[in-house]
C-alpha positions in Angstrom: 50.9 -19.5 -21.2 51.5 -22.3 -23.5 49.7 -22.9 -26.4 47.6 -19.4 -26.1 47.3 -16.8 -28.7 49.5 -13.3 -28.4 46.7 -11.2 -27.6 45.8 -13.4 -24.5 49.7 -14.0 -22.7 50.6 -11.8 -19.5 53.5 -10.6 -18.9 52.0 -7.9 -16.3 49.4 -10.6 -14.6 47.8 -8.7 -11.9 48.0 -5.0 -11.2 47.1 -5.9 -7.7 50.3 -7.2 -7.4 52.4 -4.0 -5.8 56.1 -6.3 -6.5 55.4 -7.8 -9.5 54.6 -4.3 -10.4 57.3 -2.2 -9.2 59.7 -5.3 -10.7 58.9 -4.4 -13.5 59.2 -0.9 -13.6 62.4 -2.0 -11.9 63.4 -3.3 -15.2 61.7 -1.3 -18.3 64.6 0.0 -20.6 67.0 3.0 -20.0 66.5 5.7 -23.3 70.3 6.4 -23.4 71.1 2.9 -23.5 74.2 2.4 -26.0 72.9 0.0 -28.0 69.6 1.0 -28.4 70.6 3.3 -31.1 74.2 2.8 -32.9 76.4 4.5 -34.6 75.5 7.8 -37.1 73.4 7.7 -40.1 75.0 9.0 -43.5 72.8 11.4 -45.3 72.4 10.3 -48.7 69.5 13.5 -49.2 66.8 11.4 -48.8 63.9 11.8 -46.1 64.6 10.1 -43.2 62.4 8.2 -41.3 63.2 6.9 -37.7 60.9 4.2 -36.7 59.7 1.8 -33.7 56.7 -0.5 -34.1 53.9 -0.6 -30.7 53.0 2.6 -29.3 50.2 2.7 -26.3 47.4 0.4 -26.9 49.7 -2.4 -28.4 52.3 -2.2 -25.6 49.6 -2.3 -22.9 47.6 -5.0 -24.5 51.1 -7.3 -25.3 51.9 -6.4 -21.7 48.0 -7.5 -20.0 46.6 -9.7 -23.2 43.4 -7.8 -25.2 40.5 -9.1 -22.6 42.8 -7.3 -19.3 44.3 -4.1 -21.7 40.7 -3.9 -22.8 39.3 -3.8 -19.1 42.3 -2.0 -17.1 40.9 1.5 -18.6 37.8 1.1 -16.6 39.1 -1.2 -13.1 43.4 -0.1 -13.4 43.1 3.6 -14.8 45.8 5.0 -12.9 47.6 1.5 -14.0 47.4 2.3 -17.4 48.2 6.4 -17.0 51.1 5.4 -15.1 52.2 2.9 -17.5 51.9 5.7 -20.6 53.1 8.4 -18.7 56.2 6.3 -18.3 56.4 4.9 -22.6 56.0 8.7 -23.1 59.2 9.7 -21.9 60.8 6.9 -22.9 59.9 7.4 -26.4 60.6 11.3 -26.4 64.5 10.8 -25.0 64.4 8.2 -27.9 63.3 10.9 -30.7 66.0 13.5 -29.4 68.6 10.4 -29.7 67.6 9.5 -32.7 67.3 13.3 -33.8 71.0 13.8 -32.7 72.7 10.8 -33.9 71.0 10.1 -37.2 69.6 13.7 -38.1 65.7 11.7 -39.1 62.6 13.9 -41.2 60.6 12.2 -38.8 59.1 8.9 -36.9 57.2 6.7 -37.8 55.2 4.5 -34.9 52.0 2.1 -34.9 49.6 2.0 -32.9 46.5 -0.4 -34.1 43.7 0.9 -32.1 41.0 -0.3 -34.5 38.9 -3.1 -35.7 37.6 -4.2 -38.9 34.1 -2.9 -37.4 35.3 -0.6 -35.4 37.5 1.3 -32.8 38.7 -0.7 -30.3 37.0 1.0 -27.5 35.1 4.8 -27.3 36.0 8.5 -28.2 35.5 9.4 -24.2 38.6 6.5 -23.7 40.3 7.8 -26.4 40.9 11.2 -25.0 40.8 10.4 -21.3 44.0 7.6 -22.0 45.7 8.7 -24.9 45.2 12.0 -26.8 47.4 14.0 -24.1 50.1 11.2 -24.2 49.9 11.2 -28.6 50.4 14.9 -27.8 53.2 15.0 -25.9 55.3 12.8 -29.0 53.8 14.9 -31.3 54.4 17.8 -30.4 58.3 17.1 -29.3 58.8 16.0 -33.1 57.8 19.4 -34.0 60.0 20.5 -31.1 62.8 18.5 -32.7 61.8 20.0 -36.9 60.3 17.0 -37.4 57.5 15.0 -38.7 55.2 12.6 -36.9 53.6 9.4 -39.0 51.1 6.6 -37.9 50.4 3.9 -38.3 46.8 2.7 -37.3 45.0 0.1 -38.8 40.9 -0.7 -38.7 38.3 1.8 -38.4 39.8 4.9 -36.4 37.6 8.3 -37.9 36.1 8.5 -34.9 39.7 9.9 -33.8 40.9 11.7 -36.6 40.0 15.2 -35.9 41.4 14.4 -32.9 44.5 13.3 -34.1 44.7 16.2 -36.4 43.6 18.6 -34.2 47.1 17.7 -31.9 49.4 17.7 -34.7 49.2 14.4 -36.6 51.2 14.9 -39.6 50.4 11.5 -41.2 48.2 8.4 -41.1 48.5 5.1 -43.0 46.4 3.6 -44.4 43.2 3.8 -44.5 42.3 0.4 -43.9 40.2 -0.8 -47.3 37.2 -1.9 -46.2 36.8 -0.5 -42.8 36.3 3.2 -43.6 35.2 4.7 -47.0 37.9 6.6 -48.6 36.1 9.4 -50.6 34.8 10.4 -47.2 38.0 10.6 -45.3 39.6 12.3 -48.6 36.0 14.7 -48.7 36.7 15.7 -44.8 39.9 15.7 -43.6 42.1 15.6 -47.0 42.7 19.2 -46.7 43.8 19.0 -43.1 46.5 15.6 -42.9 49.2 13.8 -45.5 47.5 10.5 -46.1 49.9 7.6 -46.3 47.3 5.6 -48.5 47.2 1.8 -48.5 46.3 -0.1 -51.4 44.7 -3.5 -50.0 46.7 -6.2 -48.7 43.8 -8.6 -47.1 42.5 -9.4 -50.5 43.9 -8.4 -53.7 47.1 -8.4 -53.5 46.9 -11.6 -53.0 43.8 -12.5 -54.9 43.1 -10.4 -57.5 44.6 -9.4 -60.8 47.0 -7.1 -62.5 44.2 -5.3 -63.8 42.3 -5.1 -60.6 45.1 -3.8 -59.0 45.5 -1.1 -61.4 42.6 0.1 -61.2 42.7 -0.1 -57.7 45.7 2.6 -58.2 43.7 4.5 -60.2 41.1 5.2 -57.5 43.0 5.7 -54.6 45.4 8.4 -56.7 41.6 9.6 -57.9 40.1 10.0 -55.0 42.5 11.4 -52.2 44.4 13.5 -55.7 44.7 17.4 -54.4 46.3 20.3 -56.4 48.6 20.8 -53.0 49.2 17.0 -52.7 48.9 16.0 -49.3 48.6 12.3 -50.4 51.8 9.2 -50.4 51.5 5.9 -51.9 52.0 2.6 -50.4 50.5 -0.9 -49.1 48.0 -1.2 -46.5 50.7 -3.3 -44.3 53.6 -6.1 -44.6 53.6 -8.3 -47.4 53.0 -11.7 -47.3 54.3 -14.8 -49.3 50.6 -15.3 -51.0 50.5 -12.2 -52.7 50.9 -13.0 -56.4 54.5 -11.0 -58.1 52.9 -9.8 -60.8 50.1 -8.0 -59.1 53.2 -6.2 -57.2 54.8 -5.4 -60.5 51.4 -4.4 -61.4 51.4 -1.9 -57.9 54.6 -0.1 -59.3 53.4 -0.2 -62.5 50.1 2.1 -62.0 51.6 4.4 -59.5 54.0 5.9 -61.8 51.5 5.6 -65.1 48.5 7.9 -62.2 50.9 9.1 -59.6 51.1 12.8 -61.4 48.7 15.8 -61.2 48.2 17.8 -64.4 47.4 21.3 -63.3 
């Protein structure tokens, strides 16, 4: 689809085209492929994460396009479940292999299920189509003696109680200007580790070093607890428009305020 946005391109154009659907599943990646995980990681004592990007919703819309993906829950629920079942089995085998080969301490995965104003879909849709498949991955991580980290942009507050219930260990980033981080800290700060992300859309590109320092201090004070459960990072990937002095300020402020005096 030349000239179309990434979220409007389709690999699977029609779930009712049985030949195309079966061809897709016949070409599904092999989780035991030697090319998927190469070698053995030499441990150096630091915490090691295994990571893949795109989990369930992001895979669905990349295969179907965003408009189709959001209607598939209503028009083709069986196909969504079939896809998510196949994906979860693939991911769980990859997790086993990563543990075997690299002895990872955790898994860090992305699935952006929120927009900047609200979730992409209702809590009922989340519970019908996503919750059980996420739980499979969280349970597998814990079975392997590891943690599960989830990057999830946008307003996802509606889903946090369910994520906590099924065992998510770390959530990133509590995106700035989509949720009230003070409310998140108050409601859930003792129940899940928050990998808090500093604002990457505006502050790092257009703010001053003084504003960056003030924001780091604010986030530290908002989330800090005697028992911890906070890690500090960026809200998303860095971009070329960020100011170098703002990166320096973020690093320095993290060291300055990142200590909790009991």
